[in-house]
N, C-alpha and C positions, 0 to 999 in steps of 0.2 A: 504494500500500500504506500503510495507516494506521499500522502499527507498524514501519515500516522502520528498521533500525539500533537497535532497542530490544532489551533483554534481559529476559526474564521468567522467574520461578520459579513453577511451578504445582504446589502440593502435592496429593496424591491424583490425580495426572495420568495414572495408568495406565489408567483406565477410567471409564465413565459420564460425568458432567458434566465432570470434570477432563480426560478424554481429548478431549472435544469442544472445550474451551477451548484445549487444547494445539494441536489441529489448526487451529482458527480463528486463533489468534495466529500460527502458522507461515505460514499462507496470507497473512496481512497483513504478513509480512516480519520478524517477531520471531525472535530466537534464543531457544529455550525450554529451560530446565532442568526436567526432569520429576522430581518427588520423589514416591516412593511406597514403602510398605512391601512391596508385592508386586513382587518383581523380575521375575517373568514378565510381568505386565501392563505394567509400566513399560518394560521392554526392547522389548516388542512395539509399544507406542505410539511409542516412539522410532524404531524401524525403519520404521514406517509413515510418519512425518513425513519421514525421510530419503529413503525411496523416492519420495515425492511431490515431492522437490526442496527440502524445507525444512531448517532447521537446528535440531537438538535433541540433547540428551544426557540421560542418566539417572543419578540417584544414589538408591540405596535409603536411605530416611529414615523414622524414626519421629519425627513432629513433636512428640511429647510428651517427647522426649529432647533437652535443650538441647545436649549435646555433638554429637549427630547433626545438629542444625540448624546449628550453627556450622560443622561440616564441609561441609554442603551449601552454605552461603553462601561459604565459602572456595573450594570447588571451582568454583562459578559464577564467582567473580572470577578465578580462575586460568584458567578456560576462555574466558570472554568479556570479562573486563576491567571489567565494570560490572553494575549491577542497576537496571533502570528500573521494573519492575513486579513485584509480588508478588500472587499469587492464593492466598488461604487457602481451599482447597477440601476438604482431607482431613477425613474425618469417619467415624464409625461410629454405627450405630443402637443397638447394645447389645441385651441380652435384653429383650424387651417383657414387661410384667407390671404388675399393680396396684401402686400406689405403696407400699402396706404390705408388699409382698413383694419389692421390688427389693433385691438384696444390696448391701452396701457395696462389694464388689469391682467389680460392674457399674457402680455410680454413679461410682466413682473413675476407672475406665478411660475411660468415655464423657466425663466432664468433662476428663480429662487430654488426650485427643485433640481433642475438639471445641471446647473452651474454652481450656485452658491452651496447647494447640498453637498456636492463633491468637495468643495473647499472646507466646509465645516467638518464633515466626517473625516477627511484626510488630516485636518489639523488636530482634531481631538484624539483620534486614534494614533496619529503620528507622534504625539507627545508621550503616549504610553509606549510606543515602539522605541522611541529614543531612549527611554529609561532602561529598556531591556536590551538595547543595542542590536536589535534584529527586527525584521518585519518585511512585509511584502504588500504593496498596494496596487490593485488592479482596477482600472476604471473602464467602463463600457462607453465608448464614444459611438461613432456612426460614420458611414461613408458620407453622410450629409455634412459632417464637419469639414470635408474637403470640397465636395460639390453640393452646395445647398439644394435641397428639393424645393421646387417652387411652392409658394403658399405656406411655407413653414419657417419663416424668418427667425422666430425666437428659438425654435428647436435647433436649427442649423447653427445659429450663433453660439448657443450654449454648448453644443457638441464640439465645435471648434475650440472653444475655451477649455473644455475638458482635456483636449490634447495638449494645450499649452500648460495647463496646471500640472499635467503628468510630467512634463519636462522639468518644471520648477521643483516638483517633489523629488525627482531623481537627482537633481543638482544639489539640493539642500540636505537631503537625507542620506546620501551615499556614505558620508563619514561615519554614520551610525550603523552601517550594515543593512540599510533598508533600501529595497529596490522598488521602483514604480514604473509601470507600463500600462498601456491601454489597448483595448481591442476595439476595432471599428467594424461592426457587422454591416453586411449589405442587406439585401432583401431576405428577411427571416420570417418564417411562419411562427411568430412568437406565441400564438395561442393554439398551436397544433397539439392534437392528442399524441400521446407517446408512441402510438403505432401508426400515425398518419404519414402517408407518403408525401414527399415534397411536390409542390405545384410546379408545372412547367413554366419557364420564363425565357422569352427571347432576348431579354435585356441582359442576361447573364451568360458569360462564355460557357459555363458548365451546363447551361440549358435548364436550370431549375432554381427554385428558391432554396434557401438554407433552412436547417432545423435548429431549434434551441440547443440540442445536444452537441451540435458542431461548434457552437460558441463555447459551451461548457468544457469541451475537450481542450480547447486552447487555454481556457482559464486554469484548468488543472496543470497544464504544462508550465504556465507562467508562475503558478503558486508553488511549484515543486522545485527541487534542487536541479532538475534537468535544465532549467533556464537560468542557472546561477550567474551567468556572465551577460545577462540581458537586463538593461535598465534604460529608462527614458525613451522607450520605443512605442511606436504605433503599429499594431499588427492588423492589417485588413483581412477580414474573413468574409469575403463577398463573392466567391465563385467567379471572380474575374469581371465583376460588374463595372468597376470604374475604368477598366482598360479595354472594354469591349469596343474596339475600333470599328468592327463591322457594323455595329449599330450606330455609332457616332457618325460615320461617313456614308451610311446607307449602302454598303457594299454587300453583295450576297456572300454568305459564308460557304466555303467548300463543304460538300456533303460526304459523309463517310460511306 
């Protein structure tokens, strides 16, 4: 087991990519603290892990609320005694719409959760990791951080910021033995059932959407010692979505 005897916090861990990461970490031996605003999803995922023989607990958390994050971290320390891994996964899309029509309220809430939440969680957990002189911070960005999806200005801006925050974390925390990286998913069936097949997609070089487990596999790698010489990096897991020149230039792809 690659994460045996390690303790991880996974924000937004109740469903989608976060749930897949929780399950993957638990299978690899980690004790996982699930943080999510939705108590129903968080408690369900926690029960799933425990039923499968894994170790997990749940704390309802709004990552944009520093007091709530501090309580999450203290509960994790009280429960497991340490924090080795933080996964900043919690995010919201917000209301889509043209840039000129996005309300101030929507902008502020998306930035609060997707950007400020990453800062708060990383800072509060980072202080614990500095005392231990070890740790691993993994943030979930998006291909939209590089190429903004139309009608999603707040989401795209926040995901670009997550990638910048990752580099700052790597720079400042390296002397304490702490690594920081981010994963940039492409089109993912984030609400897919565990046995659901990926949807076909002409926008992706591999011809299909991705599944949450495929993001979780990379998270396990980054959380483990297998990635011990990797920090400050953005790893795109997008099936070739951003480099699909055939789609960009409207050229027919060769057929097998």
